[in-house]
N, C-alpha and C positions, 0 to 999 in steps of 0.2 A: 410225057408220053402225048399230051395233045396241047396245042395252043392255049393260053390262059384266055385268049380272047373268044374263042370257041366254047370253052367251058362255059364262059358266061352267058354267051349267048341261047346256048342250051336250056339255061338254068329259067329262061323265059317262056320256053315252050310247053305243052301241057304234058308232052311225052318225056319231059326231061327225066324224070326217076327211074322210068321203064326203060328206058334208054341206056342211061347211066349202067343199070344191074346187067344189061344184054353185053356193054362193052368191058364188064368186070372180068369176065371168060371169052376172049376171043377166040375165033375159029381156030387161028395160025397162032400160039403162043409164043412170045420171044424166048430164045434160048435160057437167058436168065429169070424167066418169070417165076420158076419154083423158089427161088431164094428171096424175090420181091414178095411174093404172099407172104412169107413168115413175117413181114412188118406188119401188125394188125393198125397202126395208124392210116398207111397209106390203103388199106383196103375198106376202114369203117367208115372213118369222119366223115372223106368227100360225100358219100352217100348219103349220110344224114344232113348234111347240111345243103346239098341240091335239092332233095325230097323236101325239106323244110322251107325252102324257097319256093318251090311248085305248089304249094297249098295257101303259101300267105295271104288274107283275105284283105282286100282293098276296101278302103271305107271312103266315103263321100266326103268327111270333113273329119278334123282333128276334135280330139277329146277336151271339152272344156271352151269350146269356140263358140262365138258367137251363134253362129249357125246349129251347133248341136245343142245349143240350149233353146234356140227358136221354135227345132224340131221335135225338141223333147214337150216343149209346151204345145205343141199341135197335137201329139199323142194325149196329151193331157184333157186337152177340149174335146177330142173324138172319145177317148174311155170315160172321162164321166157326165159329158153330155147325152150321148148316146145310150148309155148307161140306165143313168138315173129316169132317162123319159121313157124307155123301154118298159119300167117298172112304176110308173106311175099310177096305175090300179093298187097293184099291195100297198103302197105307199099310201095312197088315199085312206084305204082302209083301214091302215097301221096307225094314221093320224085321226081320224074317227074314233076308232077303239080308245086311243089317248087322253081325247076331251070329254068323249061322252061314253064312257064304258057299261053305263044301263043299258042302253039302246045297240049300243055296237059290241055284244058281249065276247065275241071271238072271231075267227079269218072269216069263219064259214056264213055267219050271222051277220057278218057285215059286209059282208059280198052281196047275199040274200038282200038286206033291207036296202042297200045304195042301189040293185037292178029293179028293186020294185019301185023305189020313189024316182030315180034319175033315167033309167033306162042304161043300156049299154054305154051311150054318150057318155053318161054321168062319170062311168071310171074313167075317162080321160080328163076331167076336168084336173087345172092347173099344170097341165103338161107345157105349155109356152114358158113360165117363168120356171120352170124346172130346168128347160132345155137351155136358156139362157144362163140362167142362175151357174147351172154345176157346169157348163162350159167353160165360165170365167173362173169357177173355183178349179177346175181342172188346167186348167192353164197356168194358174199361179201356184197350184200345190205340187205338179209334177215338174214343172219349168223351175222353180225356186229350190224344189228338192234338189237337184242335181248341183245349182247353183252352189247353196249353202254346204252341201255336203265337198265339192271340190275344195270351196273356200275353208272349211273348217279342218279339213284333212291337210291341207297345206300348212295350216297352223300347229296343227300337231305333230306334223313330221310322220313319216311312211313308217316307222316303227310302233310309235302311241297310238296311230291311226287305225293299225291295226291290232292292238293289244286293245284298247278302246271301241272297238268298230261299235258294238251296240249303243253305247252314249252319242257315238258321232251320229249313229242312223237317229236317235230320237232327238238330238239337238235338231240336225237339219230338218228332220220333218214338222218338228215343234213351229219352226222359224217361218218355214212355207207356210204351214196351216195359218199362222197368224193374220199374214198378208191374205190369203186366201179366203179367208171368212168374211175379211171386211169388203171384197168383191160378191160374195155370194148373199150378204144380208138383205139387200133391200128384194131382191125377186123370190127368198125363202119367206121374206114377211108375205108378199103379196102371194105365194103359193099355198102357205097354210090357211091364210083369210079364204080363199076360194074353196078350199078342199073342207072347210071345217065349220063353216057358216053357209048354209044352204040357203039360197035367195041374196046373199050379199051381193057378189058378183061372179058371174061365169066365165068370163075373158081378162085376160093382162089389161085390155084397154080400158075395161069399166072399172077394174080395180085400184089401177096404178090414180086416177085422179080421186077419185072416190076417198081412197085413204090418207092422200095429201091431204085435202079439203077438209078432212075430221080432224087430223093430228098433226100435220104437218111434216118435216122431214124428218122427225123423230119416229113417227112410224116404219119407217123402212130401216132403222138401227137400233132400235130397241132391244133388239133380240140378239144382238152383236155380241156381248157378253156370253149369254147361254149359249151360242154358239161355238164359242171359243172353249166353253165347258165341257162342250160335247163333241166337238171335232179335233181340239189338240188332242187330245188323249187317244179318239180315235185313229188319228193319222199318224201318229207315236208308235200305237200300237201294227198300223197298219204295213207300213214301211219297216218299221224294226223287227217283227215277227216275220213278216216277209223275205226278207234278206237273209236271217237266219235259217228260215225255213228250207230255202232254196239251197243253201250252204248244206244243211245237213241231207237234204235230200239227194244231194249229187256225192257226198261223202259214205252215208249209209246204205241208201235205197238202189240209185240208179247204178247198173253194174258197170261202166265206162267213164270215163273222164268226160266233162262237159266238152271239149274239145273235140272230142271223137263222137258226140250225138251230132245227128242232123238238125236242121233250123227247126222241123216239126215235133222231134221229141224235145228239144229245149222249149218249146212252147208249151208241150203238155206239162213239163215238168213247174213252168210259170203258174200255170192255171191252179194244179194241185196247189202250190203253194199260196197262191192267192185266195184259194178258198178257205184254206186251214187259217190263215190270217185273219179274213173276212168274220170267221166265228167268233173269234177274239174281241175283233172290233167291236161287234154288236153288243156283246156283254159289256166290255168297260164304258160305252158311250150312251147307253141306253137311258140312265134315268136323266141325263142333262137333255137328251132327245125328246122326252116327256114334257119337261119344263118348257122347252121350246115350242113345242106344241100347243100348248094351254096359252102361253105367253101370247104369242102371234095372235089367239084367237079371241083373247079378253082385250078390253080395253082400262087402262090406268093401273094395271096389277104390276107388281115386281116379279122377278125370279124367285127371291126370298120367298115372298106371300107364295106364289106359287109351288115352289116346293113343300113350304108347311103345309099346304089343304092336302097335296097329294098324300104326304106321309110316305114311311119308306116300304109302304105296299105298292101304293098307287102307283110309285115310280117305274114300276116293274110293270105294266099293264102291255100289252101288245108285243112283247120280249119275243115272244116265238115268231110272229110274223116278220119282225125286224130282222131277228136271225137267218131266217130262209133270205129275205131281201137282202140282207149286207153280203151275207156269205157268195150267193150269187154274183152280184154287183162287183164285189172286189176281186174276185176270181176273174171275171170278165174284163174288169177296168185293167189288170195286169197283162192280159191276155191281149188286148186289145193295144196297150202301151209296147209291150213288147214286141208285138206285129209292125206298129210304126217303125221301131226302131230296125226292126229286121229288112222293110221294105225300103225304108230310104238308105239302109248301108250304116247305118251309125254304128259307132263304138260301142261294143257292148261288153266290158270287163268281166271276167269270169268271177265266180266265188272268192273271196281272198285269200290269198296264202302267206304263211309265215316271211317275212323279208330274212333274203340270207343274211344279211347283219345280224339281226335277231337272234336265228339258228346258231350263228357263231358265238355270240354272247353268250347262249345257255346252252351252249354246247352240245348242241344237237346236229353239227355237221359232221 
């Protein structure tokens, strides 16, 4: 009916689908049009193929390429560095409740005492090590997560990667966080020392040489084991819970498929799933967080000694503040990270679906 070259060219313009729909009912029909209309393959299939070609999204790079991983790492820098720095006042009060619950009895009491002693400026103590440390952590956390998820998924194969996807998320996030905490540990030690020991040091330039002179390099890495205890369960929950929550929201809550949602609607789903994941993250990782705060304040103590001294009740001090902080943080981190992917036009695979080969094996096709 039309030359194949013209049809191929028409698929590249933004009006290809409307044009094709108009051409399916010409003003001057062919004498044999009625007999041709009875053939459904000639009437329906081409229109779907052309419409799909018209809305195909173009990406700036391939999934799993070096550029993809680099931009994911950059998204992690922004998502973790900016959000943790933004909540430094709440983090400061939370740390002080953990190390001195008698003086800083609650969130409101903690803010009141801090403002009275240090003024408004005192609420920003530790912002520099927070920004540097958590930017480095975000780079490794999100960048390596994508790397390990891809590697482990290839090892498992398509069918097993779907069946064991929760375990895949847990393994990939744990592997990524192992390296992320090594990058975070020095700045985390500086931050806690500034925030929990008033008068010790007020800036990163002051605290770095002072800690090194007193305890050597060990001062910056003695908290890495408790960090693993806190951050690895936290990150496993953060990624696995987020991935499964997104999957459940699109399946049971959002009234249309993800591909039919606008970018803004997709980001709203990302934020909601991130906040839900953040609440669980805070609960799972809080006891270890209490140990890290006390350990970095004191000299010569071990994680086991601090844990024994705090007891089963003391390790939960400051939980409410941390739920508020981590819930908000996690939601904003996922929102920023996904926004970076949208901005740079990175591949964003939809929620996983059962492979056709597995459906065939299970008799679901």
